[in-house]
C-alpha positions in Angstrom: 23.0 13.9 62.9 25.0 11.5 60.6 28.8 11.6 61.0 30.4 10.6 57.7 33.0 7.5 59.2 37.1 8.0 58.2 37.0 4.6 57.3 34.9 5.3 53.9 36.3 5.1 50.9 35.3 5.0 47.1 31.9 3.0 46.7 31.9 1.8 50.6 31.0 4.9 52.7 29.4 4.7 56.5 27.6 7.0 58.8 27.7 7.2 62.5 24.0 8.0 63.5 24.0 10.3 66.6 20.8 11.3 68.5 17.6 12.0 66.1 17.5 11.8 63.1 15.9 14.8 61.3 15.0 15.8 57.6 17.6 18.2 57.8 20.2 15.2 57.9 18.7 14.3 54.7 19.3 17.5 53.1 23.3 17.2 53.9 23.2 13.5 52.8 20.8 12.9 49.2 23.3 15.4 47.4 26.6 13.7 49.0 25.2 9.9 47.7 24.0 11.7 44.1 27.5 12.2 43.4 29.0 9.7 44.9 26.6 7.3 42.6 27.4 9.4 39.8 31.4 9.1 40.4 31.1 5.3 41.8 27.8 3.8 39.8 26.5 1.9 43.1 27.4 2.2 46.6 27.7 0.0 49.9 26.5 1.8 52.8 27.6 0.9 56.9 25.0 2.3 59.2 26.1 2.6 63.4 23.2 2.9 65.0 25.0 3.0 68.4 24.3 6.8 69.0 20.8 6.9 67.6 18.4 8.0 69.7 15.1 8.7 67.8 13.8 10.4 65.0 10.8 12.4 64.2 8.1 11.6 61.6 9.8 13.9 59.3 13.0 12.3 59.5 10.9 8.9 58.8 9.8 10.5 56.0 12.8 11.4 54.6 14.5 8.4 55.2 11.9 6.4 53.3 12.2 8.8 50.4 15.9 8.3 50.5 16.0 4.6 50.3 13.4 4.8 47.5 15.5 7.2 45.2 18.6 5.5 46.5 17.5 1.1 46.1 18.6 0.5 43.1 22.5 1.9 43.3 22.6 0.4 46.8 24.4 -2.7 46.7 24.7 -3.6 50.2 23.9 -2.1 53.7 25.6 -3.0 57.3 23.6 -2.3 60.0 25.4 -1.7 63.2 24.5 -2.1 66.3 23.8 -3.8 69.6 19.6 -3.8 70.3 17.4 -6.3 68.6 15.1 -3.8 67.4 18.2 -2.8 65.3 18.8 -6.0 63.7 15.0 -6.0 62.8 15.6 -2.9 61.1 17.6 -4.7 58.7 15.2 -6.6 57.4 13.2 -2.9 56.5 16.2 -1.8 55.1 17.0 -4.7 52.2 13.3 -3.6 51.8 13.8 0.1 51.1 17.6 0.3 50.4 19.7 -2.0 49.1 19.9 -5.2 47.1 21.3 -7.4 50.5 21.7 -6.1 54.1 23.1 -7.4 57.1 23.3 -6.6 60.7 26.4 -6.8 62.8 27.0 -6.2 66.4 29.1 -3.2 67.2 31.9 -4.8 68.7 32.0 -6.8 64.8 32.3 -3.4 63.1 35.4 -4.3 61.8 33.6 -7.5 59.8 31.1 -5.3 58.8 33.4 -3.4 56.8 35.0 -6.1 55.2 31.5 -7.3 53.9 30.9 -4.2 52.2 34.0 -4.7 50.6 33.9 -8.0 49.4 
C-alpha cells in the first residue's frame, strides 16, 4: 500500500510503502502522478521503503510500467530505507524511473527531502 506523505508539496511528492505493493496501488498512483505532471511539468519523488515487505509479480510489472511511462517526467527519486538491497534498488530506479536517483538512510529522510527541493 502507498501512503502519500504530508511533506509533499508542489512537484516534490513522497510516498511511504507499507506492506506489499499490488497492481491496485498503481491504479491509484498513476492518475495522481499524471495530474501532477500536467500541472507541474515534472516531478521529484521520494519513496520511503521502511515499511515495505515485498510485492507480487503483478505489482512489480505495474511498477515497471509506471516507471517507463513517467521516466522522462521524473527529475529525481530519493529512496529511503535501511537495507542494502534498498540501496541497490536505487541504481535500478535511476534506469527505470528518473534522471537522478539517490539512496538515503531512514535517519536522513530530512536530507532526502532537502535534496529533492534543491
